[in-house]
The first five atom37 places (N, CA, C, CB, O) and aatype in JSON, in Angstrom:
{
  "aatype": [12, 9, 13, 19, 10, 7, 19, 7, 0, 9, 12, 0, 0, 10, 16, 17, 10, 19, 7, 17, 17, 7, 19, 19, 10, 0, 0, 19, 19, 19, 7, 10, 10, 14, 13, 1, 5, 3, 7, 7, 7, 17, 1, 19, 0, 10, 0, 0, 0, 0, 0, 17, 7, 0, 10, 10, 10, 0, 3, 0, 16, 19, 7, 15, 13, 1, 0, 19, 0, 7, 0, 10, 0, 7, 19, 10, 1, 19, 14, 0, 14, 19, 10, 19, 10, 10, 16, 10, 0, 13, 14, 0, 10, 19, 0, 17, 15, 0, 0, 16, 10, 0, 0, 7, 0, 1, 5, 1, 19, 16, 0, 1, 1, 15],
  "atom_mask": [
    [1, 1, 1, 1, 1],
    [1, 1, 1, 1, 1],
    [1, 1, 1, 1, 1],
    [1, 1, 1, 1, 1],
    [1, 1, 1, 1, 1],
    [1, 1, 1, 0, 1],
    [1, 1, 1, 1, 1],
    [1, 1, 1, 0, 1],
    [1, 1, 1, 1, 1],
    [1, 1, 1, 1, 1],
    [1, 1, 1, 1, 1],
    [1, 1, 1, 1, 1],
    [1, 1, 1, 1, 1],
    [1, 1, 1, 1, 1],
    [1, 1, 1, 1, 1],
    [1, 1, 1, 1, 1],
    [1, 1, 1, 1, 1],
    [1, 1, 1, 1, 1],
    [1, 1, 1, 0, 1],
    [1, 1, 1, 1, 1],
    [1, 1, 1, 1, 1],
    [1, 1, 1, 0, 1],
    [1, 1, 1, 1, 1],
    [1, 1, 1, 1, 1],
    [1, 1, 1, 1, 1],
    [1, 1, 1, 1, 1],
    [1, 1, 1, 1, 1],
    [1, 1, 1, 1, 1],
    [1, 1, 1, 1, 1],
    [1, 1, 1, 1, 1],
    [1, 1, 1, 0, 1],
    [1, 1, 1, 1, 1],
    [1, 1, 1, 1, 1],
    [1, 1, 1, 1, 1],
    [1, 1, 1, 1, 1],
    [1, 1, 1, 1, 1],
    [1, 1, 1, 1, 1],
    [1, 1, 1, 1, 1],
    [1, 1, 1, 0, 1],
    [1, 1, 1, 0, 1],
    [1, 1, 1, 0, 1],
    [1, 1, 1, 1, 1],
    [1, 1, 1, 1, 1],
    [1, 1, 1, 1, 1],
    [1, 1, 1, 1, 1],
    [1, 1, 1, 1, 1],
    [1, 1, 1, 1, 1],
    [1, 1, 1, 1, 1],
    [1, 1, 1, 1, 1],
    [1, 1, 1, 1, 1],
    [1, 1, 1, 1, 1],
    [1, 1, 1, 1, 1],
    [1, 1, 1, 0, 1],
    [1, 1, 1, 1, 1],
    [1, 1, 1, 1, 1],
    [1, 1, 1, 1, 1],
    [1, 1, 1, 1, 1],
    [1, 1, 1, 1, 1],
    [1, 1, 1, 1, 1],
    [1, 1, 1, 1, 1],
    [1, 1, 1, 1, 1],
    [1, 1, 1, 1, 1],
    [1, 1, 1, 0, 1],
    [1, 1, 1, 1, 1],
    [1, 1, 1, 1, 1],
    [1, 1, 1, 1, 1],
    [1, 1, 1, 1, 1],
    [1, 1, 1, 1, 1],
    [1, 1, 1, 1, 1],
    [1, 1, 1, 0, 1],
    [1, 1, 1, 1, 1],
    [1, 1, 1, 1, 1],
    [1, 1, 1, 1, 1],
    [1, 1, 1, 0, 1],
    [1, 1, 1, 1, 1],
    [1, 1, 1, 1, 1],
    [1, 1, 1, 1, 1],
    [1, 1, 1, 1, 1],
    [1, 1, 1, 1, 1],
    [1, 1, 1, 1, 1],
    [1, 1, 1, 1, 1],
    [1, 1, 1, 1, 1],
    [1, 1, 1, 1, 1],
    [1, 1, 1, 1, 1],
    [1, 1, 1, 1, 1],
    [1, 1, 1, 1, 1],
    [1, 1, 1, 1, 1],
    [1, 1, 1, 1, 1],
    [1, 1, 1, 1, 1],
    [1, 1, 1, 1, 1],
    [1, 1, 1, 1, 1],
    [1, 1, 1, 1, 1],
    [1, 1, 1, 1, 1],
    [1, 1, 1, 1, 1],
    [1, 1, 1, 1, 1],
    [1, 1, 1, 1, 1],
    [1, 1, 1, 1, 1],
    [1, 1, 1, 1, 1],
    [1, 1, 1, 1, 1],
    [1, 1, 1, 1, 1],
    [1, 1, 1, 1, 1],
    [1, 1, 1, 1, 1],
    [1, 1, 1, 1, 1],
    [1, 1, 1, 0, 1],
    [1, 1, 1, 1, 1],
    [1, 1, 1, 1, 1],
    [1, 1, 1, 1, 1],
    [1, 1, 1, 1, 1],
    [1, 1, 1, 1, 1],
    [1, 1, 1, 1, 1],
    [1, 1, 1, 1, 1],
    [1, 1, 1, 1, 1],
    [1, 1, 1, 1, 1],
    [1, 1, 1, 1, 1]
  ],
  "atom_positions": [
    [[3.67, 8.73, -5.96], [5.14, 9.2, -6.06], [5.06, 10.53, -6.45], [6.05, 8.4, -7.06], [5.85, 11.27, -5.87]],
    [[4.18, 11.15, -7.44], [4.05, 12.27, -7.9], [3.54, 13.07, -6.78], [3.31, 12.24, -9.05], [4.1, 14.14, -6.57]],
    [[2.38, 12.65, -5.9], [1.75, 13.15, -4.68], [2.97, 13.73, -3.77], [0.88, 11.92, -3.9], [3.2, 14.91, -3.48]],
    [[3.66, 12.62, -3.42], [4.81, 12.89, -2.5], [5.66, 14.02, -2.86], [5.67, 11.74, -2.39], [5.96, 14.84, -2.0]],
    [[6.1, 14.12, -4.12], [6.79, 14.93, -4.58], [6.61, 16.52, -4.81], [6.96, 14.4, -5.46], [7.37, 17.48, -4.72]],
    [[5.08, 16.33, -5.17], [4.21, 17.86, -5.28], [4.26, 18.25, -3.84], [0.0, 0.0, 0.0], [4.82, 19.29, -3.49]],
    [[3.79, 17.56, -3.12], [3.47, 18.03, -1.84], [4.66, 18.28, -1.03], [2.62, 17.12, -1.17], [4.58, 19.07, -0.09]],
    [[5.91, 17.62, -1.32], [7.0, 17.84, -0.61], [7.61, 19.3, -1.28], [0.0, 0.0, 0.0], [8.27, 20.1, -0.61]],
    [[7.28, 19.49, -2.63], [7.72, 20.78, -3.08], [7.14, 22.05, -2.43], [7.47, 20.84, -4.45], [7.78, 23.07, -2.15]],
    [[5.85, 21.85, -2.23], [5.04, 22.85, -1.71], [5.37, 23.15, -0.17], [3.6, 22.43, -1.92], [5.33, 24.27, 0.33]],
    [[5.69, 21.96, 0.5], [6.21, 22.01, 2.02], [7.43, 22.76, 1.93], [6.52, 20.52, 2.74], [7.56, 23.81, 2.56]],
    [[8.38, 22.29, 1.15], [9.87, 22.86, 1.22], [9.5, 24.48, 0.95], [11.07, 22.09, -0.12], [9.88, 25.3, 1.79]],
    [[8.77, 24.92, -0.19], [8.87, 26.3, -0.53], [7.96, 27.18, 0.66], [8.29, 26.5, -2.16], [8.15, 28.39, 0.77]],
    [[7.0, 26.51, 1.51], [6.35, 27.16, 2.58], [7.4, 27.33, 3.72], [5.09, 26.36, 3.04], [7.53, 28.41, 4.29]],
    [[8.15, 26.25, 4.06], [9.1, 26.15, 5.11], [10.07, 27.29, 4.92], [9.81, 24.76, 5.13], [10.49, 28.09, 5.75]],
    [[10.33, 27.17, 3.52], [11.6, 28.61, 3.26], [10.87, 29.81, 3.6], [12.24, 28.91, 1.43], [11.47, 30.56, 4.37]],
    [[9.65, 30.2, 3.19], [8.94, 31.27, 3.52], [8.29, 31.71, 4.87], [8.12, 31.21, 2.75], [8.29, 32.86, 5.31]],
    [[7.74, 30.65, 5.42], [7.08, 31.03, 6.85], [7.66, 30.07, 7.99], [5.34, 30.84, 6.81], [7.2, 30.19, 9.12]],
    [[8.58, 29.19, 7.74], [9.09, 28.5, 8.77], [8.46, 27.09, 8.82], [0.0, 0.0, 0.0], [7.76, 26.65, 7.91]],
    [[8.75, 26.4, 9.99], [8.18, 25.03, 10.06], [6.71, 25.15, 10.03], [8.63, 24.27, 11.34], [6.1, 24.1, 9.82]],
    [[5.88, 26.41, 10.23], [4.58, 26.38, 10.41], [4.15, 26.15, 8.85], [4.02, 27.71, 11.19], [2.97, 25.86, 8.67]],
    [[4.87, 26.24, 7.89], [4.55, 25.7, 6.52], [4.17, 24.31, 6.37], [0.0, 0.0, 0.0], [3.35, 23.98, 5.51]],
    [[4.74, 23.43, 7.17], [4.59, 22.23, 7.05], [3.19, 21.97, 7.65], [5.7, 21.54, 7.6], [2.45, 21.2, 7.03]],
    [[2.79, 22.47, 8.7], [1.38, 22.23, 9.21], [0.19, 22.87, 8.58], [1.32, 22.61, 10.52], [-0.95, 22.47, 8.78]],
    [[0.56, 24.06, 7.66], [-0.39, 24.58, 6.62], [-0.69, 23.69, 5.77], [0.04, 25.64, 5.9], [-1.86, 23.4, 5.53]],
    [[0.33, 23.11, 5.18], [0.49, 22.41, 3.91], [-0.3, 20.96, 4.16], [2.19, 22.24, 3.51], [-1.19, 20.45, 3.48]],
    [[0.23, 20.57, 5.14], [-0.52, 19.2, 5.74], [-2.18, 19.37, 6.08], [0.29, 18.75, 7.29], [-2.94, 18.41, 5.9]],
    [[-2.61, 20.51, 6.53], [-3.8, 20.7, 6.74], [-4.53, 20.84, 5.62], [-3.94, 21.59, 7.48], [-5.56, 20.16, 5.61]],
    [[-4.32, 21.49, 4.7], [-4.98, 21.48, 3.41], [-4.96, 20.39, 2.77], [-4.56, 22.33, 2.61], [-5.97, 20.01, 2.19]],
    [[-3.85, 19.7, 2.75], [-4.0, 18.24, 1.83], [-4.96, 17.5, 2.71], [-2.41, 17.22, 1.59], [-5.79, 16.79, 2.13]],
    [[-4.99, 17.54, 3.98], [-5.86, 16.6, 4.93], [-7.36, 17.01, 4.59], [0.0, 0.0, 0.0], [-8.27, 16.18, 4.54]],
    [[-7.5, 18.14, 4.38], [-9.06, 18.63, 4.17], [-9.56, 18.31, 2.69], [-9.22, 20.38, 4.42], [-10.74, 18.31, 2.33]],
    [[-8.44, 18.03, 1.88], [-8.86, 17.82, 0.45], [-9.69, 16.29, 0.51], [-7.37, 17.82, -0.65], [-9.35, 15.48, 1.38]],
    [[-10.55, 16.01, -0.26], [-11.35, 14.95, -0.28], [-10.62, 13.71, -1.21], [-12.76, 15.46, -0.81], [-11.18, 13.38, -2.25]],
    [[-9.48, 13.1, -0.83], [-8.8, 12.19, -1.55], [-9.32, 10.85, -0.98], [-7.27, 12.4, -1.47], [-9.67, 10.66, 0.18]],
    [[-9.3, 9.88, -2.05], [-9.67, 8.52, -1.6], [-8.8, 7.58, -1.41], [-10.45, 7.99, -2.32], [-9.13, 6.4, -1.54]],
    [[-7.63, 7.93, -1.11], [-6.55, 7.1, -1.28], [-6.22, 6.58, 0.26], [-5.31, 7.91, -2.06], [-6.41, 7.4, 1.16]],
    [[-5.82, 5.51, 0.54], [-5.5, 5.11, 1.83], [-4.06, 5.82, 2.23], [-5.46, 3.48, 1.88], [-3.36, 6.35, 1.37]],
    [[-3.76, 5.78, 3.42], [-2.39, 6.29, 3.93], [-2.12, 7.65, 3.73], [0.0, 0.0, 0.0], [-0.94, 8.0, 3.8]],
    [[-3.05, 8.56, 3.48], [-2.77, 10.14, 3.29], [-1.74, 10.68, 4.27], [0.0, 0.0, 0.0], [-0.77, 11.4, 4.04]],
    [[-2.17, 10.19, 5.38], [-1.22, 11.05, 6.45], [0.11, 10.8, 6.52], [0.0, 0.0, 0.0], [0.89, 11.68, 6.89]],
    [[0.63, 9.21, 6.09], [1.86, 8.86, 5.88], [2.59, 9.3, 4.55], [1.83, 7.56, 6.0], [3.81, 9.32, 4.46]],
    [[1.85, 9.6, 3.7], [2.24, 9.92, 2.28], [2.64, 11.54, 2.68], [0.82, 9.65, 0.97], [3.69, 12.05, 2.3]],
    [[1.75, 12.16, 3.39], [2.11, 13.58, 3.69], [3.2, 13.8, 4.68], [0.95, 14.28, 4.17], [3.72, 14.91, 4.79]],
    [[3.58, 12.7, 5.46], [4.73, 12.79, 6.37], [5.92, 12.36, 5.65], [4.54, 11.95, 7.63], [6.99, 12.8, 6.07]],
    [[5.94, 11.5, 4.57], [6.92, 11.21, 4.03], [7.5, 12.5, 2.91], [6.58, 9.88, 3.49], [8.67, 12.64, 2.54]],
    [[6.44, 13.28, 2.55], [6.63, 14.46, 1.69], [7.14, 15.39, 2.77], [5.25, 15.01, 0.88], [8.05, 16.12, 2.38]],
    [[6.85, 15.5, 3.81], [7.48, 16.31, 4.89], [9.05, 16.23, 4.86], [6.95, 15.82, 6.3], [9.91, 17.06, 4.56]],
    [[9.11, 15.01, 5.24], [10.58, 14.36, 5.47], [11.58, 14.7, 4.38], [10.51, 12.73, 5.52], [12.74, 15.09, 4.43]],
    [[10.73, 14.42, 3.34], [11.56, 14.65, 1.87], [12.09, 16.19, 1.84], [10.42, 14.4, 0.38], [13.27, 16.51, 1.66]],
    [[11.08, 17.02, 2.03], [11.12, 18.62, 1.84], [12.17, 19.01, 2.74], [9.7, 19.46, 2.23], [13.1, 19.72, 2.35]],
    [[12.06, 18.53, 4.04], [13.08, 19.01, 5.01], [14.66, 18.53, 4.53], [12.67, 18.35, 6.55], [15.71, 19.17, 4.58]],
    [[14.42, 17.19, 4.06], [15.74, 16.58, 3.64], [16.52, 17.36, 2.46], [0.0, 0.0, 0.0], [17.74, 17.53, 2.46]],
    [[15.58, 17.83, 1.4], [16.05, 18.67, 0.35], [16.35, 20.2, 0.95], [14.93, 18.66, -0.85], [17.17, 20.85, 0.29]],
    [[15.96, 20.64, 1.73], [16.46, 21.83, 2.37], [17.73, 21.64, 3.38], [15.3, 22.42, 3.12], [18.55, 22.52, 3.63]],
    [[17.73, 20.46, 3.85], [19.0, 20.25, 4.47], [20.08, 20.26, 3.52], [19.02, 19.03, 5.19], [21.03, 21.04, 3.62]],
    [[19.97, 19.52, 2.72], [20.99, 19.21, 1.64], [21.46, 20.41, 1.11], [20.46, 18.37, 0.52], [22.64, 20.76, 1.2]],
    [[20.4, 21.2, 0.44], [20.76, 22.66, -0.12], [21.5, 23.46, 1.04], [19.32, 23.54, -0.59], [22.47, 24.13, 0.68]],
    [[21.2, 23.45, 2.25], [22.03, 24.28, 3.18], [23.51, 23.55, 3.32], [21.23, 24.4, 4.7], [24.5, 24.26, 3.55]],
    [[23.64, 21.96, 3.15], [24.96, 21.52, 3.41], [25.76, 21.91, 2.22], [25.03, 20.01, 3.7], [26.97, 21.95, 2.45]],
    [[25.41, 22.2, 1.02], [26.11, 22.48, -0.09], [26.55, 23.95, -0.07], [25.32, 22.15, -1.26], [27.52, 24.32, -0.74]],
    [[25.79, 24.85, 0.77], [26.51, 26.23, 0.61], [26.62, 26.7, 1.91], [25.77, 27.32, -0.3], [27.09, 27.83, 2.05]],
    [[26.18, 25.9, 3.19], [26.51, 26.81, 4.5], [27.37, 25.94, 5.22], [0.0, 0.0, 0.0], [27.93, 24.99, 4.68]],
    [[27.53, 26.29, 6.68], [28.53, 25.43, 7.39], [27.75, 24.32, 8.35], [29.55, 26.44, 8.31], [27.83, 24.08, 9.55]],
    [[26.99, 23.79, 7.35], [26.03, 22.71, 8.02], [26.78, 21.66, 8.91], [25.23, 21.86, 6.84], [26.3, 21.3, 9.98]],
    [[28.18, 21.11, 8.38], [28.91, 20.18, 9.08], [29.6, 20.81, 10.47], [29.97, 19.63, 8.09], [29.79, 20.16, 11.5]],
    [[29.92, 22.08, 10.3], [30.49, 22.5, 11.58], [29.24, 22.6, 12.83], [31.27, 24.04, 11.3], [29.34, 22.24, 14.0]],
    [[28.27, 23.1, 12.28], [27.16, 23.37, 13.29], [26.48, 21.79, 13.66], [25.92, 24.55, 12.54], [26.01, 21.49, 14.75]],
    [[26.53, 21.16, 12.81], [25.79, 20.04, 13.22], [27.07, 19.28, 14.3], [25.2, 19.06, 11.72], [26.79, 18.76, 15.38]],
    [[28.24, 19.34, 13.81], [29.2, 18.73, 14.77], [29.27, 19.25, 16.15], [0.0, 0.0, 0.0], [29.44, 18.54, 17.14]],
    [[29.13, 20.69, 16.15], [29.08, 21.38, 17.6], [27.75, 21.15, 18.39], [29.26, 22.99, 17.45], [27.71, 21.08, 19.62]],
    [[26.7, 21.06, 17.57], [25.58, 20.8, 18.27], [25.36, 19.22, 18.89], [24.52, 21.2, 17.34], [24.68, 18.93, 19.88]],
    [[26.11, 18.3, 18.03], [26.18, 17.21, 18.53], [27.09, 16.63, 19.52], [26.19, 16.69, 17.72], [26.93, 15.55, 20.08]],
    [[28.14, 17.52, 19.69], [29.16, 17.66, 20.85], [28.13, 18.17, 21.97], [0.0, 0.0, 0.0], [27.94, 17.5, 22.98]],
    [[27.49, 19.34, 21.74], [26.91, 19.87, 23.08], [25.73, 18.9, 23.61], [26.29, 21.44, 22.86], [25.59, 18.76, 24.82]],
    [[24.86, 18.22, 22.65], [23.98, 17.25, 23.19], [24.37, 15.73, 23.24], [22.82, 17.37, 22.46], [23.53, 14.84, 23.4]],
    [[25.72, 15.52, 23.09], [26.28, 14.42, 23.25], [25.61, 13.13, 22.44], [26.31, 14.29, 24.63], [25.36, 12.03, 22.93]],
    [[25.45, 13.46, 21.37], [24.49, 12.33, 20.39], [25.43, 12.42, 19.09], [22.54, 12.91, 19.96], [26.13, 13.43, 18.98]],
    [[25.5, 11.5, 18.15], [26.15, 11.61, 16.92], [25.27, 12.42, 16.06], [26.48, 10.28, 16.32], [24.05, 12.54, 16.12]],
    [[26.24, 13.04, 15.15], [25.51, 14.03, 14.32], [24.42, 13.61, 13.38], [26.43, 14.7, 13.55], [23.58, 14.4, 12.96]],
    [[24.46, 12.1, 13.0], [23.39, 11.6, 11.97], [22.16, 11.36, 12.74], [23.83, 10.21, 11.18], [21.05, 11.38, 12.21]],
    [[22.38, 11.1, 14.14], [20.98, 11.17, 15.07], [20.26, 12.7, 15.11], [21.4, 10.74, 16.79], [19.05, 12.89, 15.25]],
    [[21.02, 13.46, 15.01], [20.47, 14.73, 14.8], [19.57, 14.95, 13.58], [21.53, 15.63, 14.75], [18.45, 15.46, 13.62]],
    [[20.2, 14.49, 12.47], [19.84, 14.85, 11.09], [18.25, 13.9, 10.98], [21.27, 14.32, 9.84], [17.21, 14.26, 10.42]],
    [[18.49, 12.78, 11.62], [17.37, 11.88, 11.67], [16.14, 12.6, 12.74], [17.99, 10.31, 12.24], [14.95, 12.62, 12.4]],
    [[16.5, 13.04, 13.72], [15.28, 14.02, 14.49], [14.89, 14.85, 13.62], [15.66, 14.93, 15.77], [13.69, 14.83, 13.36]],
    [[15.74, 15.8, 12.93], [15.44, 17.02, 12.16], [14.65, 16.47, 11.14], [16.68, 17.83, 11.61], [13.65, 17.18, 11.0]],
    [[14.66, 15.39, 10.25], [13.53, 14.92, 9.47], [12.4, 14.24, 10.13], [13.99, 14.08, 8.53], [11.38, 14.19, 9.44]],
    [[12.34, 13.65, 11.44], [11.54, 12.91, 11.94], [10.32, 14.16, 12.49], [12.35, 11.91, 13.03], [9.13, 13.82, 12.53]],
    [[10.75, 15.61, 12.9], [9.93, 16.37, 13.44], [8.9, 16.73, 12.39], [10.6, 17.43, 14.02], [7.73, 16.67, 12.77]],
    [[9.14, 17.12, 10.95], [8.4, 17.69, 10.07], [7.26, 16.4, 9.79], [9.35, 18.24, 8.77], [6.05, 16.6, 9.67]],
    [[7.83, 15.18, 9.72], [7.0, 14.09, 9.05], [6.01, 13.86, 10.38], [8.0, 12.56, 8.46], [4.8, 13.74, 10.2]],
    [[6.46, 13.83, 11.46], [5.39, 13.61, 12.57], [4.23, 14.73, 12.82], [6.16, 13.48, 13.92], [3.08, 14.48, 13.17]],
    [[4.82, 16.12, 12.55], [3.84, 17.13, 12.67], [2.96, 17.03, 11.28], [4.57, 18.61, 12.91], [1.81, 17.42, 11.47]],
    [[3.15, 16.72, 10.28], [2.62, 16.78, 9.07], [1.57, 15.47, 9.12], [3.81, 16.78, 7.92], [0.39, 15.6, 8.83]],
    [[2.09, 14.34, 9.48], [1.13, 13.2, 9.85], [-0.08, 13.55, 10.66], [1.86, 12.18, 10.62], [-1.21, 13.24, 10.3]],
    [[0.23, 14.34, 12.0], [-0.76, 14.65, 12.83], [-1.56, 15.82, 12.39], [-0.25, 14.83, 14.07], [-2.7, 15.83, 12.86]],
    [[-1.25, 16.82, 11.62], [-1.89, 17.63, 11.04], [-2.84, 17.23, 9.8], [-1.03, 18.45, 10.78], [-3.89, 17.83, 9.58]],
    [[-2.45, 16.3, 9.11], [-3.15, 15.94, 7.9], [-4.07, 14.82, 8.44], [-2.15, 15.48, 6.66], [-5.15, 14.79, 7.83]],
    [[-3.95, 13.93, 9.35], [-4.96, 12.98, 10.04], [-5.83, 13.64, 10.68], [-4.42, 12.05, 10.97], [-6.99, 13.28, 10.44]],
    [[-5.71, 14.58, 11.49], [-6.73, 15.56, 12.15], [-7.59, 16.27, 11.17], [-6.01, 16.67, 13.0], [-8.81, 16.29, 11.33]],
    [[-6.99, 16.88, 10.08], [-7.65, 17.75, 9.4], [-8.64, 16.49, 8.41], [-6.49, 18.91, 8.57], [-9.81, 16.79, 8.17]],
    [[-8.2, 15.43, 8.0], [-9.04, 14.72, 7.4], [-10.05, 13.92, 8.29], [-8.33, 13.97, 6.61], [-11.06, 13.48, 7.73]],
    [[-9.88, 13.71, 9.52], [-10.91, 13.24, 10.55], [-11.71, 14.47, 10.61], [0.0, 0.0, 0.0], [-12.89, 14.16, 10.43]],
    [[-11.57, 15.7, 10.78], [-12.48, 16.79, 10.96], [-13.28, 16.89, 9.66], [-11.73, 18.12, 11.32], [-14.5, 17.06, 9.73]],
    [[-12.69, 16.81, 8.57], [-13.4, 16.74, 7.28], [-14.56, 15.62, 7.18], [-12.35, 16.48, 6.18], [-15.61, 15.86, 6.59]],
    [[-14.31, 14.42, 7.78], [-14.86, 13.23, 7.72], [-16.08, 13.56, 8.65], [-13.88, 12.04, 8.14], [-17.15, 13.06, 8.28]],
    [[-16.11, 14.21, 9.64], [-16.96, 14.56, 10.71], [-18.01, 15.35, 10.39], [-16.32, 15.14, 11.68], [-19.16, 15.2, 10.82]],
    [[-17.55, 16.4, 9.46], [-18.27, 17.42, 9.0], [-19.23, 16.86, 8.01], [-17.43, 18.46, 8.47], [-20.45, 17.0, 8.04]],
    [[-18.45, 16.15, 7.04], [-19.27, 15.68, 6.02], [-20.35, 14.43, 6.52], [-18.27, 15.2, 4.87], [-21.35, 14.19, 5.84]],
    [[-20.1, 13.78, 7.58], [-21.03, 12.75, 8.21], [-22.12, 13.43, 8.77], [-20.39, 11.89, 9.29], [-23.2, 12.84, 8.81]],
    [[-22.0, 14.78, 9.3], [-23.05, 15.41, 9.88], [-24.03, 16.15, 8.95], [-22.53, 16.26, 10.81], [-25.2, 16.46, 9.21]],
    [[-23.37, 16.37, 7.87], [-24.22, 16.99, 6.73], [-25.0, 15.86, 5.91], [-23.22, 17.83, 5.68], [-25.91, 16.18, 5.15]],
    [[-24.65, 14.65, 6.08], [-25.47, 13.62, 5.48], [-26.6, 13.09, 6.46], [-24.56, 12.45, 5.04], [-27.38, 12.22, 6.09]]
  ]
}
């Protein structure tokens, strides 16, 4: 849980600073670190979804989130909650992919050195 919160906080900060590429950057760094725990990619994905959820929540409290979500939902002809779920699924899938690929690359390099 601490891992997810820590990585999520870093992802939220990087997203705020550099955009959605911050999720990729953080996930690659985490994937390259030599963790011995199972489910690393999914925990990074959960952290990314939590980070973007926190950013959406922060925006909803001060911005015009409801109006924009409603207008976009009308244009795309889907309910607004579906847009929120897709918005949270995007960083989760990107983070899972980046962390899993980075961990696989680290394992290949480590295996070659042995």
